[in-house]
PLY file of the C-alpha trace (Angstrom):
ply
format ascii 1.0
element vertex 204
property float x
property float y
property float z
element edge 203
property int vertex1
property int vertex2
end_header
0.26 0.21 0.01
1.16 3.62 -0.95
0.22 6.65 1.46
0.04 9.72 -0.52
-0.26 12.46 2.20
-3.07 14.85 2.20
-2.45 17.69 4.31
-4.91 19.65 2.84
-3.50 20.92 -0.33
-0.96 20.00 -3.14
-1.77 18.30 -6.11
-3.33 15.43 -4.69
-5.75 14.15 -7.26
-3.31 14.24 -10.47
-0.74 12.29 -7.85
-3.54 9.57 -6.85
-4.70 9.23 -10.58
-1.30 8.47 -11.81
-0.41 5.93 -9.59
-3.69 4.31 -9.72
-3.34 4.40 -13.47
0.28 2.32 -12.86
-2.05 -0.23 -10.54
-0.78 0.91 -7.28
-2.88 0.61 -4.14
-3.04 3.76 -3.03
-4.25 5.48 0.64
-5.17 8.93 0.69
-3.46 9.52 4.27
-4.91 12.63 6.46
-3.98 10.70 9.70
-0.77 9.77 11.18
-1.34 6.26 11.91
-2.06 5.19 8.31
1.58 5.90 7.58
2.85 3.10 9.71
0.84 0.53 7.63
2.35 1.98 4.32
5.15 0.35 2.38
5.87 3.55 0.69
4.96 6.99 1.46
4.73 10.44 -0.99
4.40 14.13 0.06
2.79 15.87 -3.37
2.82 19.94 -2.96
1.82 23.06 -4.87
1.98 25.88 -3.03
3.90 28.00 -0.31
6.76 26.05 1.79
5.51 27.38 5.00
1.86 26.68 4.46
3.06 22.83 3.53
5.01 22.66 6.89
2.10 24.14 9.44
-0.44 21.96 7.72
2.01 19.15 8.28
2.28 19.92 11.99
-1.28 20.79 12.52
-2.26 17.46 11.62
0.69 15.62 13.34
2.32 14.54 9.90
5.27 16.05 9.83
7.02 13.75 12.77
5.20 11.02 11.16
6.68 11.57 7.95
10.16 11.70 9.37
9.51 8.56 11.29
8.12 7.06 8.46
11.74 8.09 6.29
13.88 6.53 8.93
12.04 2.93 8.28
14.00 2.80 5.27
10.56 2.42 3.22
10.70 4.26 -0.32
9.57 8.05 0.01
8.77 10.42 -2.89
8.29 14.08 -2.33
7.11 16.41 -5.25
7.71 19.94 -5.66
6.98 21.15 -2.17
7.03 18.00 -1.38
10.67 18.09 -2.24
11.34 21.18 -0.86
9.97 20.25 2.61
12.89 17.74 2.63
15.28 20.58 3.33
15.95 22.56 6.76
14.47 26.08 5.55
13.17 28.32 2.77
13.49 32.06 1.95
9.75 32.32 0.63
7.74 35.09 2.72
11.02 35.15 4.93
9.87 31.82 6.37
10.58 31.05 10.18
9.42 27.30 9.51
11.90 24.98 9.64
11.44 21.89 7.47
11.89 17.99 7.50
15.43 18.67 7.59
16.42 15.33 5.90
18.75 17.06 3.72
21.18 20.44 4.85
20.46 23.21 2.66
17.64 26.16 1.75
15.09 26.50 -0.47
15.83 30.00 -2.27
14.50 31.63 -5.19
14.60 31.99 -8.71
16.83 35.24 -9.38
15.12 35.82 -12.63
18.63 36.13 -14.91
18.06 37.01 -18.59
14.76 38.33 -18.24
13.26 34.77 -17.49
9.84 34.93 -15.79
9.47 33.81 -12.16
7.76 31.51 -11.68
9.12 28.37 -14.22
5.70 27.26 -15.66
5.88 24.50 -18.16
8.26 21.98 -19.72
12.15 21.93 -19.06
14.78 19.48 -19.66
16.43 17.51 -17.08
19.73 16.42 -16.77
20.46 13.31 -15.11
23.45 13.59 -12.89
23.61 10.28 -10.92
22.98 7.87 -13.58
22.23 4.73 -10.69
19.47 6.83 -9.42
16.36 4.24 -9.96
13.98 6.97 -10.67
15.52 7.43 -13.35
16.06 3.95 -15.15
15.25 3.81 -18.64
14.53 7.42 -18.98
17.19 9.40 -21.12
19.16 12.14 -20.05
17.59 15.55 -21.30
14.06 14.38 -21.09
11.78 16.89 -20.41
9.37 17.33 -17.24
6.92 19.45 -16.29
7.41 22.55 -13.22
6.01 25.34 -11.82
7.73 26.93 -9.12
9.24 30.20 -7.90
12.08 28.34 -5.49
14.34 25.67 -5.35
16.36 23.85 -2.64
20.34 24.37 -2.89
21.87 20.61 -0.97
24.53 21.44 0.95
25.85 17.97 -0.05
26.22 17.55 -3.92
26.32 13.84 -3.76
22.49 13.77 -3.52
21.90 15.03 -6.42
20.18 12.96 -9.21
19.23 15.63 -11.98
19.96 19.29 -12.87
18.22 21.46 -14.78
18.75 25.20 -16.28
16.43 28.03 -15.98
18.67 31.49 -15.51
20.74 28.97 -13.18
21.73 25.42 -12.94
19.64 23.88 -9.93
19.15 20.39 -8.60
16.02 19.18 -10.16
15.89 15.71 -8.18
17.76 14.25 -4.98
18.41 10.88 -4.03
19.88 9.69 -0.72
19.14 5.89 0.47
15.02 5.25 0.34
14.87 9.07 -0.02
13.78 10.39 -3.56
12.23 13.92 -4.68
11.57 15.98 -7.46
11.18 19.66 -8.20
9.22 18.76 -11.52
5.63 17.47 -11.47
5.77 13.75 -12.30
2.25 13.42 -12.21
1.80 15.91 -15.06
4.74 15.21 -17.35
2.84 12.66 -19.46
4.41 8.97 -20.54
8.03 10.10 -19.14
6.53 11.26 -15.94
4.66 7.72 -15.54
7.58 6.05 -16.43
9.65 7.44 -13.18
6.66 6.97 -10.96
6.54 3.32 -12.33
10.28 3.16 -11.57
9.33 4.45 -7.92
6.50 1.78 -7.49
9.12 -0.98 -8.73
11.19 0.10 -5.46
8.75 -1.16 -2.98
0 1
1 2
2 3
3 4
4 5
5 6
6 7
7 8
8 9
9 10
10 11
11 12
12 13
13 14
14 15
15 16
16 17
17 18
18 19
19 20
20 21
21 22
22 23
23 24
24 25
25 26
26 27
27 28
28 29
29 30
30 31
31 32
32 33
33 34
34 35
35 36
36 37
37 38
38 39
39 40
40 41
41 42
42 43
43 44
44 45
45 46
46 47
47 48
48 49
49 50
50 51
51 52
52 53
53 54
54 55
55 56
56 57
57 58
58 59
59 60
60 61
61 62
62 63
63 64
64 65
65 66
66 67
67 68
68 69
69 70
70 71
71 72
72 73
73 74
74 75
75 76
76 77
77 78
78 79
79 80
80 81
81 82
82 83
83 84
84 85
85 86
86 87
87 88
88 89
89 90
90 91
91 92
92 93
93 94
94 95
95 96
96 97
97 98
98 99
99 100
100 101
101 102
102 103
103 104
104 105
105 106
106 107
107 108
108 109
109 110
110 111
111 112
112 113
113 114
114 115
115 116
116 117
117 118
118 119
119 120
120 121
121 122
122 123
123 124
124 125
125 126
126 127
127 128
128 129
129 130
130 131
131 132
132 133
133 134
134 135
135 136
136 137
137 138
138 139
139 140
140 141
141 142
142 143
143 144
144 145
145 146
146 147
147 148
148 149
149 150
150 151
151 152
152 153
153 154
154 155
155 156
156 157
157 158
158 159
159 160
160 161
161 162
162 163
163 164
164 165
165 166
166 167
167 168
168 169
169 170
170 171
171 172
172 173
173 174
174 175
175 176
176 177
177 178
178 179
179 180
180 181
181 182
182 183
183 184
184 185
185 186
186 187
187 188
188 189
189 190
190 191
191 192
192 193
193 194
194 195
195 196
196 197
197 198
198 199
199 200
200 201
201 202
202 203
């Protein structure tokens, strides 16, 4: 069973739809007790870092998420669910602390070269870690769908699984042990996104 965290926001419906299409047994989880029963966990997200963290805290899901990650079972964070894995965000001068699974801050695009912020649309993803199971069978340079103004800066470069250029080069996916996360939305990225989600399911 795969639990998809429902904290009252995020791109929950599309994530559930994509995983269900791939044949996964999905449980939408707003209760931390459900996370203990899951074989894998997905934290989706659309919106602000603070909103995500505070909503998780209100529902006692923040600690439950970190406890799940510590079990070694597969975890996938998407968009703000990716950013939440880091220590803090510059968004709205945030005072909220993230999950702290990875060291680093979440910062805003500079808008170099007159690029619009947020980045909305398709962009190329270059695979930095060829051994990352999420990208098995997916060529480097494939395009995925992005919607974001902020992105994490990992302090440990070894966790970077892919990079993308948007005025500056940023980590568009990370991986360490059982923890996988993408800044892009695989559930909105058509066949390539489904291939990535299928790779995640095969880890279970």
